[in-house]
C-alpha positions, 0 to 999 in steps of 0.5 A, a space after each residue: 011119811 007120804 011119798 011124792 011122786 015127781 013127774 018130769 016132763 019130756 023136755 026136762 029129761 032131754 035138758 037134763 040129759 044133755 046138761 049132764 053129759 056135756 057138763 061132764 065132758 066140759 069138765 074134763 076138757 077143762 082138767 085136760 086144758 089146765 094140765 096142758 097150760 100148766 105142764 107146757 105140754 104145747 107151746 103158749 101164745 103168751 108165756 106164763 110169767 107175762 100173764 102173771 106179771 100183768 094180771 092186774 091190767 084191763 084186757 085192753 091194757 093187757 093187749 096193749 102191753 103183750 103184743 101178739 096176745 090172742 083176743 076175741 075169737 082168734 083163740 080158735 085160730 091158735 088152737 094148738 097153743 096150750 093156753 088157747 086149748 084151756 080157754 077153748 075149754 072154758 068157751 065150751 062151757 059156756 056153749 053148753 046152756 045153748 045146747 041145752 036150749 036147742 034140745 029143749 026147742 026140738 023136744 017143744 017142736 015135736 010136742 007142737 008147742 010153739 010159743 016154747 019152741 020160739 022161745 027156746 030158739 030166740 034164747 039161742 039166737 040172742 045167745 049167739 049174737 051176744 057171743 058174736 058181739 052184735 048185741 051187748 049189754 052196753 059194754 
Protein backbone atom coordinates (compact mmCIF):
# COMPACT_ATOMS: atom_id res chain seq x y z
CA UNK A 1 0.00 0.00 0.00
CA UNK A 2 1.23 3.42 -0.91
CA UNK A 3 1.38 5.97 1.89
CA UNK A 4 0.20 9.44 0.96
CA UNK A 5 1.64 12.51 2.56
CA UNK A 6 -0.97 14.96 3.67
CA UNK A 7 0.05 18.55 3.37
CA UNK A 8 -2.00 21.16 5.14
CA UNK A 9 -1.34 24.81 4.63
CA UNK A 10 -0.97 27.20 7.55
CA UNK A 11 -4.42 28.66 6.97
CA UNK A 12 -6.03 25.20 7.09
CA UNK A 13 -4.29 24.39 10.36
CA UNK A 14 -5.25 27.75 11.89
CA UNK A 15 -8.87 27.42 10.70
CA UNK A 16 -9.15 23.85 11.99
CA UNK A 17 -7.59 24.77 15.34
CA UNK A 18 -10.07 27.57 15.97
CA UNK A 19 -12.94 25.44 14.68
CA UNK A 20 -12.08 22.56 17.03
CA UNK A 21 -11.76 24.74 20.13
CA UNK A 22 -14.72 27.00 19.36
CA UNK A 23 -17.14 24.19 18.52
CA UNK A 24 -16.13 22.22 21.62
CA UNK A 25 -16.85 25.31 23.72
CA UNK A 26 -20.07 25.87 21.76
CA UNK A 27 -21.37 22.38 22.39
CA UNK A 28 -20.57 22.73 26.09
CA UNK A 29 -22.47 26.06 26.15
CA UNK A 30 -25.47 24.54 24.35
CA UNK A 31 -25.61 21.65 26.84
CA UNK A 32 -25.25 24.07 29.76
CA UNK A 33 -27.92 26.38 28.29
CA UNK A 34 -30.27 23.43 27.80
CA UNK A 35 -29.80 22.27 31.38
CA UNK A 36 -30.39 25.79 32.71
CA UNK A 37 -33.53 26.10 30.55
CA UNK A 38 -35.11 22.70 31.18
CA UNK A 39 -34.46 22.66 34.92
CA UNK A 40 -35.32 26.37 35.14
CA UNK A 41 -32.20 27.19 37.11
CA UNK A 42 -32.72 30.81 36.08
CA UNK A 43 -36.05 32.57 35.56
CA UNK A 44 -37.49 32.33 32.06
CA UNK A 45 -38.69 35.22 29.93
CA UNK A 46 -41.41 32.98 28.44
CA UNK A 47 -42.67 29.95 30.41
CA UNK A 48 -42.02 26.57 28.77
CA UNK A 49 -45.73 25.72 28.57
CA UNK A 50 -46.42 28.96 26.66
CA UNK A 51 -43.67 28.15 24.17
CA UNK A 52 -44.90 24.57 23.74
CA UNK A 53 -48.52 25.67 23.42
CA UNK A 54 -47.69 28.13 20.65
CA UNK A 55 -45.00 26.15 18.85
CA UNK A 56 -47.12 25.90 15.71
CA UNK A 57 -47.25 29.68 15.22
CA UNK A 58 -44.99 31.74 13.00
CA UNK A 59 -42.56 33.98 14.87
CA UNK A 60 -44.60 37.12 14.15
CA UNK A 61 -47.80 35.43 15.37
CA UNK A 62 -46.01 34.10 18.46
CA UNK A 63 -44.76 37.58 19.38
CA UNK A 64 -48.24 39.00 18.89
CA UNK A 65 -49.85 36.29 21.06
CA UNK A 66 -47.14 36.23 23.75
CA UNK A 67 -46.39 39.85 24.67
CA UNK A 68 -42.98 40.39 26.15
CA UNK A 69 -41.39 37.52 24.23
CA UNK A 70 -37.93 38.65 23.20
CA UNK A 71 -37.15 39.01 19.53
CA UNK A 72 -34.10 39.84 17.47
CA UNK A 73 -31.07 41.00 19.39
CA UNK A 74 -33.06 41.71 22.56
CA UNK A 75 -31.92 38.33 23.85
CA UNK A 76 -28.63 39.95 24.87
CA UNK A 77 -30.38 42.44 27.12
CA UNK A 78 -32.05 39.48 28.87
CA UNK A 79 -28.97 37.24 29.12
CA UNK A 80 -29.81 36.49 32.75
CA UNK A 81 -32.93 34.57 31.72
CA UNK A 82 -32.65 30.80 31.28
CA UNK A 83 -34.23 30.65 27.85
CA UNK A 84 -32.15 33.53 26.54
CA UNK A 85 -28.96 31.94 27.82
CA UNK A 86 -29.83 28.84 25.82
CA UNK A 87 -30.61 30.97 22.75
CA UNK A 88 -27.33 32.89 23.05
CA UNK A 89 -25.41 29.61 23.07
CA UNK A 90 -26.95 28.80 19.68
CA UNK A 91 -25.99 32.26 18.39
CA UNK A 92 -22.43 31.60 19.54
CA UNK A 93 -22.29 28.49 17.34
CA UNK A 94 -23.34 30.63 14.38
CA UNK A 95 -20.51 33.04 15.09
CA UNK A 96 -17.86 30.28 15.03
CA UNK A 97 -17.65 30.44 11.23
CA UNK A 98 -16.89 34.15 11.37
CA UNK A 99 -14.19 33.59 13.99
CA UNK A 100 -12.54 30.99 11.74
CA UNK A 101 -12.73 33.31 8.73
CA UNK A 102 -11.11 36.16 10.68
CA UNK A 103 -8.24 33.88 11.72
CA UNK A 104 -7.86 32.64 8.13
CA UNK A 105 -7.86 36.24 6.93
CA UNK A 106 -5.00 37.16 9.24
CA UNK A 107 -3.01 34.10 8.14
CA UNK A 108 -3.54 35.12 4.51
CA UNK A 109 -2.49 38.66 5.43
CA UNK A 110 0.74 37.41 7.02
CA UNK A 111 1.42 35.40 3.85
CA UNK A 112 0.77 38.57 1.80
CA UNK A 113 -1.99 36.82 -0.12
CA UNK A 114 -4.08 39.91 -0.84
CA UNK A 115 -6.93 38.27 -2.78
CA UNK A 116 -7.69 35.61 -0.16
CA UNK A 117 -7.31 38.17 2.63
CA UNK A 118 -9.92 40.38 0.96
CA UNK A 119 -12.25 37.42 0.34
CA UNK A 120 -11.99 36.26 3.97
CA UNK A 121 -12.77 39.67 5.42
CA UNK A 122 -15.47 40.33 2.80
CA UNK A 123 -17.22 37.11 3.84
CA UNK A 124 -17.10 38.21 7.47
CA UNK A 125 -18.52 41.61 6.53
CA UNK A 126 -21.40 40.04 4.59
CA UNK A 127 -22.19 37.68 7.50
CA UNK A 128 -22.15 40.57 9.99
CA UNK A 129 -24.39 42.70 7.76
CA UNK A 130 -26.80 39.79 7.30
CA UNK A 131 -26.91 39.08 11.03
CA UNK A 132 -27.63 42.74 11.67
CA UNK A 133 -30.52 42.59 9.21
CA UNK A 134 -28.95 45.07 6.81
CA UNK A 135 -28.53 42.49 4.04
CA UNK A 136 -31.14 39.79 3.60
CA UNK A 137 -32.17 37.16 1.12
CA UNK A 138 -35.53 38.78 0.42
CA UNK A 139 -37.22 37.71 3.66
